[in-house]
C-alpha positions in Angstrom: -0.9 47.4 -29.9 2.8 47.8 -29.9 4.5 47.9 -26.6 8.1 49.0 -25.7 9.8 47.8 -22.5 13.1 49.2 -21.5 15.5 47.3 -19.1 19.2 47.6 -18.2 19.3 50.8 -16.2 20.8 51.0 -12.7 23.3 52.7 -10.5 26.9 52.9 -11.8 29.9 55.0 -10.8 31.4 57.9 -13.0 33.4 56.3 -15.9 31.3 53.1 -15.9 29.1 51.6 -18.5 25.5 50.3 -18.9 23.7 48.8 -21.7 20.1 49.6 -22.2 17.7 47.3 -24.0 14.2 48.1 -25.4 12.2 45.0 -26.4 9.4 45.8 -28.7 6.1 43.6 -28.9 5.8 43.9 -32.5 7.8 44.3 -35.5 10.3 47.4 -35.7 10.9 46.9 -39.2 7.7 49.0 -40.0 9.1 51.9 -37.7 10.7 54.7 -39.6 13.1 55.1 -36.5 13.9 54.0 -33.2 15.4 56.3 -30.6 16.5 56.9 -27.1 15.4 60.0 -25.1 16.2 60.9 -21.6 14.7 63.2 -18.9 16.6 64.6 -16.0 14.8 65.9 -12.9 13.5 69.5 -13.6 14.4 69.2 -17.3 12.7 68.6 -20.5 12.9 65.3 -22.3 15.9 65.3 -24.7 16.9 63.2 -27.6 19.9 61.0 -27.0 20.4 58.9 -30.1 18.4 57.8 -33.2 18.6 54.9 -35.6 16.7 54.7 -38.9 15.2 51.7 -40.5 18.4 51.8 -42.8 20.7 51.9 -39.9 21.7 55.5 -40.0 22.6 56.8 -36.6 22.6 60.3 -35.0 23.7 61.4 -31.4 23.3 64.4 -29.1 26.6 66.3 -28.9 26.7 65.5 -25.3 26.9 61.7 -25.8 29.0 61.4 -29.1 31.8 59.1 -28.8 30.5 57.6 -25.6 27.0 56.1 -26.5 26.2 53.7 -29.2 22.7 52.9 -30.5 22.0 49.7 -32.5 19.0 47.6 -33.6 18.3 44.0 -34.1 15.3 43.7 -36.3 15.1 40.0 -36.0 14.7 40.4 -32.2 12.6 43.4 -32.4 14.9 45.1 -30.1 17.0 48.4 -29.8 20.0 48.9 -27.5 22.0 51.8 -26.1 25.5 51.0 -25.1 26.7 53.8 -22.7 30.3 54.1 -21.8 32.3 56.7 -19.9 29.3 57.7 -18.0 29.1 60.9 -16.2 26.9 62.3 -13.4 25.2 64.6 -15.9 24.0 61.3 -17.8 21.7 60.7 -14.7 18.1 60.6 -16.1 15.2 58.2 -16.9 15.8 57.0 -20.4 12.8 56.3 -22.7 12.8 54.1 -25.7 10.9 55.6 -28.7 9.5 54.1 -31.9 7.9 55.6 -34.9 6.2 56.7 -36.9 4.9 53.5 -38.2 2.9 53.1 -41.6 -0.2 54.7 -39.7 2.0 57.5 -38.3 1.7 56.3 -34.8 4.4 56.8 -32.3 5.2 54.7 -29.3 7.0 55.2 -25.9 8.3 52.8 -23.2 7.7 53.4 -19.5 11.4 54.4 -18.9 14.3 53.0 -17.0 16.4 55.0 -14.5 20.0 55.6 -14.9 22.0 57.0 -12.1 25.7 58.0 -12.2 27.4 58.6 -8.9 30.3 61.0 -8.8 
């Protein structure tokens, strides 16, 4: 069973940076894509950034130019480098993987990011 574990969240001031990590207990090479989502209180979960098996990336308009998603297939890990953080970036950030060859999708438990004004 594939498991995803996020880390790197925390409290940061406006304009600060954080780097989120997602460790996968299995090969991420079989995953069609890896992604980061976030969910703020009272809001729906939204897609932040994706990276495909081939390395193509896509970002939500709200984070373009500030966030960078990357993956390390050898370490079975995905990262989200966040810069110039804003209070509206405050949310629980979730790592996502899939679908795999059996069309299964996986989620991490989430890590809290809080940006103070």
